[in-house]
Each structure stands twice: as C-alpha cells, then as structure tokens.
C-alpha positions as a Markdown table, in Angstrom:
| # | Residue | x | y | z |
|---|---|---|---|---|
| 1 | Met | -38.0 | -0.1 | -10.4 |
| 2 | Ala | -35.5 | 1.1 | -13.0 |
| 3 | Arg | -34.9 | -1.7 | -15.6 |
| 4 | Ile | -31.2 | -1.5 | -15.1 |
| 5 | Asp | -31.6 | -2.6 | -11.5 |
| 6 | Ala | -32.3 | -6.2 | -12.7 |
| 7 | Phe | -28.7 | -6.4 | -14.1 |
| 8 | Leu | -27.2 | -4.9 | -11.0 |
| 9 | Lys | -29.1 | -7.2 | -8.7 |
| 10 | Leu | -28.1 | -10.3 | -10.7 |
| 11 | Gly | -24.5 | -9.2 | -10.9 |
| 12 | Phe | -23.9 | -8.3 | -7.3 |
| 13 | Ala | -25.8 | -11.3 | -6.0 |
| 14 | Gln | -23.0 | -13.3 | -7.6 |
| 15 | Gly | -20.3 | -11.2 | -5.8 |
| 16 | Cys | -19.0 | -9.2 | -8.7 |
| 17 | Ser | -17.3 | -5.9 | -8.1 |
| 18 | Asp | -18.4 | -4.2 | -11.4 |
| 19 | Val | -21.1 | -4.5 | -14.0 |
| 20 | His | -20.2 | -3.3 | -17.6 |
| 21 | Leu | -22.9 | -2.5 | -20.1 |
| 22 | Ala | -22.1 | -1.6 | -23.7 |
| 23 | Val | -23.8 | -1.5 | -27.0 |
| 24 | Gly | -23.3 | -4.7 | -29.1 |
| 25 | Ile | -22.2 | -7.1 | -26.4 |
| 26 | Pro | -24.0 | -8.8 | -23.5 |
| 27 | Pro | -23.5 | -7.4 | -20.0 |
| 28 | Leu | -20.2 | -8.3 | -18.4 |
| 29 | Leu | -19.4 | -8.9 | -14.7 |
| 30 | Arg | -16.0 | -8.3 | -13.1 |
| 31 | Met | -15.5 | -11.4 | -10.9 |
| 32 | Asn | -12.4 | -11.4 | -8.8 |
| 33 | Gly | -10.5 | -9.4 | -11.4 |
| 34 | Asp | -11.8 | -11.2 | -14.5 |
| 35 | Leu | -14.5 | -10.1 | -16.9 |
| 36 | Val | -17.3 | -12.7 | -17.4 |
| 37 | Pro | -20.3 | -12.3 | -19.7 |
| 38 | Ile | -23.8 | -13.2 | -18.5 |
| 39 | Lys | -26.3 | -15.2 | -20.5 |
| 40 | Phe | -28.1 | -12.4 | -22.2 |
| 41 | Arg | -28.5 | -11.0 | -25.7 |
| 42 | Glu | -26.3 | -8.2 | -27.1 |
| 43 | Leu | -27.5 | -4.8 | -25.9 |
| 44 | Gly | -29.0 | -2.5 | -28.6 |
| 45 | Ala | -28.1 | 1.2 | -28.7 |
| 46 | Gly | -31.7 | 2.5 | -28.0 |
| 47 | Glu | -32.2 | -0.1 | -25.4 |
| 48 | Leu | -29.1 | 0.8 | -23.3 |
| 49 | Glu | -29.8 | 4.5 | -23.7 |
| 50 | Gly | -33.2 | 3.9 | -22.3 |
| 51 | Tyr | -31.8 | 2.0 | -19.4 |
| 52 | Val | -29.4 | 4.7 | -18.3 |
| 53 | Glu | -31.7 | 7.7 | -18.9 |
| 54 | Glu | -34.2 | 6.2 | -16.4 |
| 55 | Ile | -31.7 | 6.8 | -13.5 |
| 56 | Leu | -30.5 | 10.3 | -14.5 |
| 57 | Thr | -31.7 | 13.6 | -13.1 |
| 58 | Pro | -32.7 | 16.2 | -15.7 |
| 59 | Ala | -29.4 | 18.1 | -15.2 |
| 60 | Gln | -27.4 | 14.9 | -15.5 |
| 61 | Leu | -29.3 | 13.9 | -18.7 |
| 62 | Asp | -28.6 | 17.3 | -20.3 |
| 63 | Tyr | -24.9 | 17.1 | -19.4 |
| 64 | Phe | -24.6 | 13.6 | -20.8 |
| 65 | Arg | -26.5 | 14.3 | -23.9 |
| 66 | Gly | -24.0 | 17.2 | -24.5 |
| 67 | Gly | -21.4 | 14.5 | -25.2 |
| 68 | Asn | -19.8 | 14.5 | -21.8 |
| 69 | Asp | -18.7 | 11.5 | -19.6 |
| 70 | Leu | -20.7 | 11.4 | -16.4 |
| 71 | Asp | -19.7 | 10.2 | -12.9 |
| 72 | Phe | -22.3 | 9.9 | -10.2 |
| 73 | Ser | -23.5 | 7.7 | -7.4 |
| 74 | Tyr | -26.7 | 5.7 | -7.7 |
| 75 | Val | -28.9 | 4.0 | -5.1 |
| 76 | Ser | -31.1 | 1.2 | -6.5 |
| 77 | Glu | -34.6 | 0.6 | -5.3 |
| 78 | Asp | -33.4 | -2.2 | -3.0 |
| 79 | Gly | -30.8 | 0.0 | -1.4 |
| 80 | Gly | -27.7 | -1.0 | -3.3 |
| 81 | Arg | -25.2 | 1.8 | -3.8 |
| 82 | Phe | -23.1 | 2.1 | -6.9 |
| 83 | Arg | -20.4 | 4.4 | -8.4 |
| 84 | Val | -21.4 | 4.9 | -12.0 |
| 85 | Asn | -19.4 | 6.1 | -15.1 |
| 86 | Leu | -21.4 | 6.8 | -18.3 |
| 87 | Phe | -19.5 | 7.4 | -21.5 |
| 88 | Phe | -19.8 | 7.3 | -25.3 |
| 89 | Lys | -17.8 | 5.0 | -27.6 |
| 90 | Ala | -17.8 | 4.2 | -31.3 |
| 91 | Thr | -20.9 | 2.0 | -31.1 |
| 92 | Gly | -22.9 | 4.1 | -28.7 |
| 93 | Val | -23.4 | 4.4 | -24.9 |
| 94 | Gly | -21.3 | 2.5 | -22.3 |
| 95 | Ala | -21.8 | 2.3 | -18.6 |
| 96 | Thr | -19.8 | 0.9 | -15.6 |
| 97 | Phe | -21.4 | 0.3 | -12.2 |
| 98 | Arg | -19.1 | -0.4 | -9.3 |
| 99 | Ser | -20.7 | -1.8 | -6.1 |
| 100 | Ile | -20.2 | 0.2 | -2.9 |
| 101 | Pro | -20.6 | -2.0 | 0.2 |
| 102 | Thr | -23.2 | -0.8 | 2.6 |
| 103 | His | -21.0 | -1.5 | 5.6 |
| 104 | Leu | -17.9 | 0.7 | 6.2 |
| 105 | Pro | -14.6 | -1.2 | 5.9 |
| 106 | Ser | -12.1 | -1.3 | 8.7 |
| 107 | Leu | -8.4 | -1.3 | 8.5 |
| 108 | Glu | -8.3 | -4.5 | 10.5 |
| 109 | Gly | -10.9 | -6.2 | 8.3 |
| 110 | Leu | -9.0 | -5.3 | 5.2 |
| 111 | Gly | -5.8 | -6.8 | 6.7 |
| 112 | Leu | -3.8 | -3.7 | 6.2 |
| 113 | Pro | -0.6 | -3.1 | 8.1 |
| 114 | Gln | -0.3 | -1.2 | 11.4 |
| 115 | Ala | 1.5 | 1.6 | 9.6 |
| 116 | Leu | -1.8 | 2.8 | 8.1 |
| 117 | Arg | -3.3 | 3.1 | 11.6 |
| 118 | Asp | -0.2 | 5.1 | 12.7 |
| 119 | Phe | -0.8 | 7.5 | 9.7 |
| 120 | Cys | -4.2 | 8.3 | 11.2 |
| 121 | Asp | -2.6 | 9.6 | 14.3 |
| 122 | Leu | -0.8 | 12.4 | 12.3 |
| 123 | His | -2.0 | 16.0 | 12.9 |
| 124 | Gln | -0.8 | 17.6 | 9.7 |
| 125 | Gly | 1.0 | 16.9 | 6.4 |
| 126 | Met | 0.1 | 14.6 | 3.5 |
| 127 | Val | -0.5 | 10.9 | 3.1 |
| 128 | Leu | -1.0 | 9.5 | -0.3 |
| 129 | Val | -2.8 | 6.3 | -1.3 |
| 130 | Thr | -1.9 | 5.4 | -4.8 |
| 131 | Gly | -2.5 | 2.7 | -7.4 |
| 132 | Ser | -4.1 | 2.1 | -10.8 |
| 133 | Thr | -7.8 | 2.2 | -11.3 |
| 134 | Gly | -9.7 | -0.5 | -9.4 |
| 135 | Thr | -7.1 | -1.3 | -6.8 |
| 136 | Gly | -9.2 | -0.4 | -3.8 |
| 137 | Lys | -7.9 | 3.1 | -3.0 |
| 138 | Ser | -11.3 | 4.4 | -2.1 |
| 139 | Thr | -11.9 | 1.5 | 0.2 |
| 140 | Thr | -8.6 | 2.0 | 2.0 |
| 141 | Leu | -9.3 | 5.7 | 2.5 |
| 142 | Ala | -12.8 | 5.0 | 3.7 |
| 143 | Ala | -11.3 | 2.7 | 6.3 |
| 144 | Met | -8.9 | 5.4 | 7.4 |
| 145 | Ile | -11.7 | 7.9 | 7.7 |
| 146 | Asp | -13.8 | 5.5 | 9.7 |
| 147 | His | -10.8 | 4.9 | 12.0 |
| 148 | Leu | -10.4 | 8.6 | 12.5 |
| 149 | Asn | -14.1 | 9.0 | 13.0 |
| 150 | Ser | -14.0 | 6.3 | 15.7 |
| 151 | Thr | -10.9 | 7.4 | 17.6 |
| 152 | Arg | -10.5 | 11.2 | 17.4 |
| 153 | Ser | -12.7 | 14.3 | 17.7 |
| 154 | Leu | -12.1 | 16.2 | 14.4 |
| 155 | Asn | -13.7 | 18.1 | 11.6 |
| 156 | Ile | -13.2 | 15.9 | 8.5 |
| 157 | Ile | -14.0 | 17.3 | 5.0 |
| 158 | Ser | -14.1 | 14.7 | 2.3 |
| 159 | Leu | -14.1 | 15.8 | -1.4 |
| 160 | Glu | -15.2 | 12.9 | -3.6 |
| 161 | Asp | -16.1 | 12.1 | -7.3 |
| 162 | Pro | -18.7 | 10.8 | -6.6 |
| 163 | Ile | -19.5 | 10.1 | -2.9 |
| 164 | Glu | -19.2 | 6.4 | -2.3 |
| 165 | Phe | -19.1 | 5.2 | 1.3 |
| 166 | Val | -21.4 | 7.3 | 3.5 |
| 167 | His | -19.8 | 8.2 | 6.9 |
| 168 | Pro | -22.3 | 8.9 | 9.7 |
| 169 | Ser | -20.6 | 11.2 | 12.2 |
| 170 | Lys | -19.3 | 9.3 | 15.3 |
| 171 | Arg | -16.7 | 11.2 | 17.3 |
| 172 | Cys | -16.0 | 13.4 | 14.3 |
| 173 | Gln | -18.0 | 15.7 | 12.1 |
| 174 | Val | -17.7 | 14.2 | 8.6 |
| 175 | Val | -18.7 | 16.5 | 5.8 |
| 176 | Gln | -18.8 | 14.8 | 2.4 |
| 177 | Arg | -18.9 | 17.0 | -0.7 |
| 178 | Glu | -19.3 | 15.7 | -4.2 |
| 179 | Leu | -17.7 | 17.0 | -7.4 |
| 180 | Gly | -20.3 | 18.5 | -9.7 |
| 181 | Thr | -22.9 | 18.6 | -7.0 |
| 182 | His | -21.4 | 20.6 | -4.2 |
| 183 | Ile | -18.1 | 21.7 | -5.7 |
| 184 | Ser | -17.0 | 22.6 | -9.2 |
| 185 | Ser | -13.5 | 21.2 | -8.9 |
| 186 | Phe | -11.2 | 19.5 | -6.3 |
| 187 | Ala | -9.1 | 22.6 | -6.2 |
| 188 | Asp | -12.1 | 24.8 | -5.3 |
| 189 | Gly | -13.2 | 22.2 | -2.8 |
| 190 | Val | -9.8 | 22.4 | -1.0 |
| 191 | Arg | -9.9 | 26.2 | -1.2 |
| 192 | Asp | -13.4 | 26.2 | 0.4 |
| 193 | Ala | -12.4 | 23.6 | 3.0 |
| 194 | Leu | -9.7 | 25.8 | 4.3 |
| 195 | Arg | -12.3 | 28.3 | 5.4 |
| 196 | Glu | -14.4 | 25.6 | 7.2 |
| 197 | Asp | -12.1 | 24.9 | 10.1 |
| 198 | Pro | -11.0 | 21.5 | 9.0 |
| 199 | Asp | -8.7 | 19.1 | 10.8 |
| 200 | Val | -8.5 | 16.5 | 8.0 |
| 201 | Ile | -9.2 | 17.1 | 4.2 |
| 202 | Leu | -9.6 | 14.1 | 1.9 |
| 203 | Val | -9.0 | 14.9 | -1.7 |
| 204 | Gly | -10.5 | 12.2 | -4.0 |
| 205 | Glu | -7.9 | 12.7 | -6.7 |
| 206 | Leu | -4.9 | 14.9 | -7.1 |
| 207 | Arg | -5.6 | 15.1 | -10.8 |
| 208 | Asp | -4.1 | 18.5 | -11.8 |
| 209 | Ser | -1.5 | 21.0 | -10.8 |
| 210 | Glu | -4.0 | 23.4 | -9.2 |
| 211 | Thr | -5.4 | 20.7 | -7.0 |
| 212 | Ile | -1.9 | 19.5 | -6.0 |
| 213 | Ala | -0.9 | 23.0 | -5.2 |
| 214 | Met | -4.0 | 23.6 | -3.0 |
| 215 | Ala | -3.5 | 20.3 | -1.2 |
| 216 | Met | 0.1 | 21.2 | -0.5 |
| 217 | Thr | -1.0 | 24.5 | 0.9 |
| 218 | Ala | -3.5 | 22.7 | 3.2 |
| 219 | Ala | -0.8 | 20.2 | 4.3 |
| 220 | Glu | 1.7 | 23.0 | 5.1 |
| 221 | Thr | -0.8 | 25.1 | 7.1 |
| 222 | Gly | -1.6 | 22.6 | 9.9 |
| 223 | His | -4.0 | 20.1 | 8.3 |
| 224 | Leu | -3.8 | 16.4 | 7.6 |
| 225 | Val | -4.4 | 15.9 | 3.9 |
| 226 | Leu | -5.3 | 12.4 | 2.5 |
| 227 | Gly | -5.2 | 12.1 | -1.2 |
| 228 | Thr | -4.9 | 9.7 | -4.1 |
| 229 | Leu | -2.9 | 9.5 | -7.3 |
| 230 | His | -3.1 | 7.0 | -10.2 |
| 231 | Thr | 0.5 | 6.0 | -9.8 |
| 232 | Thr | 2.0 | 2.5 | -9.2 |
| 233 | Ser | 4.9 | 3.2 | -6.8 |
| 234 | Ala | 6.2 | 5.7 | -4.3 |
| 235 | Val | 8.9 | 6.8 | -6.7 |
| 236 | Lys | 6.3 | 7.5 | -9.5 |
| 237 | Ser | 4.1 | 9.3 | -7.0 |
| 238 | Ile | 6.9 | 11.7 | -6.0 |
| 239 | Asp | 8.0 | 12.2 | -9.6 |
| 240 | Arg | 4.4 | 12.9 | -10.7 |
| 241 | Ile | 4.0 | 15.7 | -8.1 |
| 242 | Ile | 7.3 | 17.3 | -9.0 |
| 243 | Asp | 6.6 | 17.2 | -12.7 |
| 244 | Ala | 3.0 | 18.4 | -12.3 |
| 245 | Leu | 4.0 | 21.8 | -11.0 |
| 246 | Pro | 5.8 | 24.6 | -13.0 |
| 247 | Ala | 9.5 | 24.3 | -13.4 |
| 248 | Asp | 10.2 | 27.5 | -11.4 |
| 249 | Gln | 8.5 | 25.9 | -8.4 |
| 250 | Arg | 10.6 | 22.7 | -8.5 |
| 251 | Glu | 12.7 | 23.5 | -5.5 |
| 252 | Gln | 9.7 | 24.6 | -3.5 |
| 253 | Thr | 7.9 | 21.4 | -4.4 |
| 254 | Lys | 10.8 | 19.2 | -3.4 |
| 255 | Ser | 11.0 | 21.1 | -0.1 |
| 256 | Phe | 7.3 | 20.4 | 0.5 |
| 257 | Leu | 7.8 | 16.7 | -0.2 |
| 258 | Thr | 10.7 | 16.4 | 2.2 |
| 259 | His | 9.0 | 18.3 | 5.1 |
| 260 | Ser | 5.2 | 17.6 | 4.7 |
| 261 | Leu | 4.8 | 14.3 | 2.8 |
| 262 | His | 4.7 | 11.7 | 5.5 |
| 263 | Ala | 3.9 | 8.5 | 3.6 |
| 264 | Val | 2.9 | 6.9 | 0.2 |
| 265 | Val | 0.9 | 3.8 | 0.2 |
| 266 | Thr | 0.7 | 2.0 | -3.1 |
| 267 | Gln | -1.7 | -1.0 | -3.5 |
| 268 | Asn | -2.7 | -3.8 | -5.7 |
| 269 | Leu | -5.7 | -6.2 | -5.3 |
| 270 | Val | -4.4 | -9.8 | -5.5 |
| 271 | Lys | -6.6 | -13.0 | -5.6 |
| 272 | Thr | -6.8 | -15.1 | -2.5 |
| 273 | Pro | -5.7 | -18.8 | -2.8 |
| 274 | Asp | -9.3 | -20.0 | -3.4 |
| 275 | Gly | -9.8 | -17.4 | -6.2 |
| 276 | Arg | -13.0 | -16.2 | -4.6 |
| 277 | Gln | -11.8 | -12.8 | -3.2 |
| 278 | Arg | -9.1 | -10.3 | -3.6 |
| 279 | Arg | -6.8 | -8.9 | -0.9 |
| 280 | Ala | -5.1 | -5.5 | -0.8 |
| 281 | Ile | -1.3 | -5.9 | -0.9 |
| 282 | Val | 0.6 | -2.6 | -0.2 |
| 283 | Glu | 3.9 | -1.0 | -0.7 |
| 284 | Ile | 4.6 | 1.6 | 2.0 |
| 285 | Met | 7.1 | 4.5 | 2.0 |
| 286 | Val | 7.5 | 6.5 | 5.2 |
| 287 | Met | 9.4 | 9.8 | 4.9 |
| 288 | Asn | 12.8 | 9.8 | 6.7 |
| 289 | Arg | 16.0 | 11.8 | 6.5 |
| 290 | Ala | 17.6 | 9.5 | 3.9 |
| 291 | Ile | 14.5 | 9.6 | 1.6 |
| 292 | Ala | 14.2 | 13.3 | 2.0 |
| 293 | Lys | 17.9 | 13.7 | 0.9 |
| 294 | Leu | 17.2 | 11.5 | -2.2 |
| 295 | Ile | 14.3 | 13.7 | -3.2 |
| 296 | Ser | 16.3 | 16.9 | -2.6 |
| 297 | Ser | 19.1 | 15.6 | -4.8 |
| 298 | Glu | 16.7 | 14.2 | -7.5 |
| 299 | Gln | 17.8 | 10.6 | -6.9 |
| 300 | Thr | 14.4 | 9.2 | -6.4 |
| 301 | His | 15.3 | 6.1 | -8.3 |
| 302 | Gln | 17.2 | 5.0 | -5.2 |
| 303 | Ile | 14.2 | 5.2 | -2.9 |
| 304 | Pro | 13.3 | 1.4 | -3.3 |
| 305 | Ala | 16.5 | 0.5 | -1.6 |
| 306 | Gln | 15.4 | 2.6 | 1.4 |
| 307 | Leu | 12.0 | 0.8 | 1.5 |
| 308 | Leu | 13.8 | -2.5 | 1.4 |
| 309 | Thr | 15.8 | -1.8 | 4.6 |
| 310 | Gly | 13.1 | 0.3 | 6.3 |
| 311 | Lys | 11.0 | -2.5 | 7.8 |
| 312 | Ser | 11.4 | -1.2 | 11.4 |
| 313 | Ala | 9.7 | 2.1 | 10.3 |
| 314 | Gly | 6.8 | 0.2 | 8.7 |
| 315 | Met | 8.2 | 0.4 | 5.1 |
| 316 | Gln | 8.0 | -2.4 | 2.6 |
| 317 | Leu | 8.4 | -2.9 | -1.1 |
| 318 | Met | 5.6 | -4.3 | -3.2 |
| 319 | Asp | 7.7 | -7.5 | -3.9 |
| 320 | Gln | 8.4 | -7.9 | -0.2 |
| 321 | Ala | 4.7 | -7.6 | 0.7 |
| 322 | Leu | 3.7 | -10.1 | -2.1 |
| 323 | Leu | 6.3 | -12.6 | -0.9 |
| 324 | Asp | 5.1 | -12.3 | 2.7 |
| 325 | Ala | 1.5 | -12.8 | 1.6 |
| 326 | Ile | 2.5 | -15.9 | -0.4 |
| 327 | Asn | 4.4 | -17.4 | 2.5 |
| 328 | Gln | 1.4 | -16.8 | 4.8 |
| 329 | Lys | -0.9 | -18.3 | 2.1 |
| 330 | Leu | -3.0 | -15.2 | 1.9 |
| 331 | Val | -2.8 | -14.8 | -1.9 |
| 332 | Asp | -2.7 | -16.9 | -5.0 |
| 333 | Pro | 1.0 | -17.2 | -6.0 |
| 334 | Asp | 0.2 | -17.1 | -9.7 |
| 335 | Asp | -1.7 | -13.8 | -9.4 |
| 336 | Ala | 1.1 | -12.5 | -7.1 |
| 337 | Tyr | 3.6 | -13.3 | -9.9 |
| 338 | Arg | 1.7 | -11.0 | -12.3 |
| 339 | Phe | 2.0 | -8.0 | -9.9 |
| 340 | Ala | 5.7 | -8.6 | -9.0 |
| 341 | Asn | 8.4 | -6.2 | -10.2 |
| 342 | Asp | 11.3 | -8.7 | -10.0 |
| 343 | Arg | 9.4 | -11.8 | -11.2 |
| 344 | Lys | 12.4 | -14.1 | -11.0 |
| 345 | Lys | 12.0 | -14.2 | -7.2 |
| 346 | Phe | 8.4 | -15.5 | -7.7 |
| 347 | Glu | 8.9 | -18.2 | -10.3 |
| 348 | Arg | 9.5 | -21.0 | -7.8 |
| 349 | Phe | 6.0 | -20.3 | -6.3 |
| 350 | Val | 4.1 | -20.4 | -9.6 |
| 351 | Thr | 1.7 | -23.4 | -10.1 |
| 352 | Asp | 0.5 | -22.5 | -13.6 |
| 353 | Thr | 3.9 | -22.7 | -15.4 |
| 354 | Thr | 2.3 | -21.6 | -18.7 |
| 355 | Ile | 2.6 | -18.0 | -17.4 |
| 356 | Leu | 6.4 | -18.2 | -17.2 |
| 357 | Pro | 8.1 | -16.4 | -20.0 |
| 358 | Asp | 10.6 | -19.2 | -20.8 |
| 359 | Leu | 7.8 | -21.6 | -21.4 |
| 360 | Gln | 6.0 | -19.1 | -23.6 |
| 361 | Ile | 9.2 | -18.7 | -25.7 |
| 362 | Gly | 9.3 | -22.5 | -26.1 |
| 363 | Lys | 5.7 | -22.7 | -27.2 |
| 364 | Ser | 5.4 | -19.7 | -29.6 |
| 365 | Gly | 8.9 | -18.5 | -30.3 |
| 366 | Val | 7.9 | -15.2 | -28.9 |
| 367 | Gly | 9.0 | -14.1 | -25.4 |
| 368 | His | 7.2 | -11.6 | -23.2 |
| 369 | Gly | 9.3 | -9.5 | -20.8 |
| 370 | Asp | 8.5 | -8.9 | -17.2 |
| 371 | Asp | 6.8 | -5.6 | -18.1 |
C-alpha cells in the first residue's frame, strides 16, 4: 500500500472533501468548507516527495520532475478514487487530493431544480455549468450525464481533466477521454469527437479561445455541448466568452450566444443548518428573446433583472435561491449570507452577528464591504 493512502483513508473516513499535503505544515482536511489540521508532524520535503512519487507512473514522474503541475486521477488500494493536483511552491512539493464518490450522483439526490432535468432533454446547443473552484460543477455534470445515460439512447463523449466519476454505459454509450492520457487538449478532443458520431459532448473546461470556438462549432452543428467555466454568474459567463474570442469575431460570437446558448447554471456550495454537509444552490439563466436582445445590444448588465422575473421559465438569481433555501431550512443562514450579492436582504436571518459589517466597524474601526 502506498504510504499516502493512510492520510487519505483517515481524512475521508471523517467525511472531508479534500486532503491538502504541503511541506512545512501538518496535513490539512477540508471539512464542510473549512480547513482543519490533523494531529501529525510537519511534513518534510523529502518525505512528501517520497509519498507522491510512489503513486506516479514513470511518464507522470518525468513530467512532474520537469517542473510542471500535474493533474491525474488516483485509485487507492482500498478502491477510493481521487482527483489529484501536484504542484511546486516556495518550500517544496504540494498536493491536493479530492475525493470522488464511488456512487454516481443523481439530480434528485443533489436537490437540483427541475430545470436541469429539462436541459437534459435538449438535442443541440450549449449548456454551461459555472462557478469557482470547488463548487461542485463536476458533480452536477456527472448527475446530468447519468440522467442522460438512464433516459435516452445517445453517444456521449466526455472530455475530462482528469476522469472523475466513471460512467458505465446504460442506455447510452459513454466514452470518457482524459486530458494528457487520451487527448492533448480540450480543443483537440472536441475536434476528434466531431468525427466520432456524438450526440452529446461534455467539455471539462472551456479554458481558452480555441476550446471555446470548437465547442461553439459543435453546438451549432447539431450536438448538445455541456461545458464549464470558472465564472460566478450568468453575466460573467457570457462576457467571458465574448471577450475570449478575437474582436473581429465579436458579432459572430454574440449571434452564437443568442441562438445556441440555452442556459447558464451557476452554483455555490452552502453549509446545511447542522454544518455537517454542503448543498448546491444554483442561479439559472434560460435564454429567451429578451436576454438575447440584451446580449446583442451589449447590455448584459441588465440580465439579472430578467432572471428575477423569469421564474416561470425556471430562472432564478443566486440571492433568490439562497433566500428560498433559508426559508425551507435547507442551508445555514450565516453561510448563505457570505454568498449573497445583496447582503442587506440577508442580515435579518444571520445568527452570528459578528459577521455583519456594522458590528465589525464598531469593534475595530474598520469596515468590510459586501465584496
């Protein structure tokens, strides 16, 4: 058994989402959003390098020793699956292990809105799932793929970095390809997928202009494209896509968004009232004529107003979703307050009043704005 497995077994037996290992500090566990150290000595440079080198293939080891960050999936001896990132920092090697549940998540089990099931019924175009790192985008997409796999007969090609959830083919053929193992880039993966008779293409991350352009081509030519962006709202997602492509393609990009982008789902993970779990709370934008007009006229800043009034179409602002979750006692109001955009609306629900800015001003003389 690799020595690093002992840390992983200890951490994930306690229900953590991530294990962090770095030179000069004890191992840290991400418990319901908070980092907690375990009772262990500070890790030495040679010690940690030895731990991580035990689980690398020769090719991975050569790549990492060349000074490159490394992303890969790892299966421990007891069958646990992890997404791993190895990196170098000032004091030496660092590693982050994220637990991948062995069971596939469902949209119902995650408590996600009906709108996400409706998006799985689409036959072409693009649906984006966005959010900052660690907000559960991969889990939501895995649940959408499993829903498709269970309800339709399709050829699904999933491009991932690395492969996390493993999808056995049910009604669909699910082809999972990993960046660095099966494909050299997401853009190349989409280009290859278009020659493989796909119905659905999942792009693990729209991280550069070439990948975005290829994904747009796929969505425009009769395929359903699911993708992710590290953006924190529908408006920022749309602006990111427009800004990522050359200026001379701006009108073409806006035309694509208005005709082929069906929806943007943006999510945060918010603690439950008992603090023992986190729940995905989502903002949803569904493309309609009004939003298309705002994109065409470059008035995307007005899109939130459309989300506010678009409940009948399945739309909701993040603040709306957070307030609903508080009223249904699904989330901790103090944690919800931290994710709110208009925090004034949430102050009356806060139980830990020390997090309110007015009280912080009174204590320290220094105020902290809502951002």
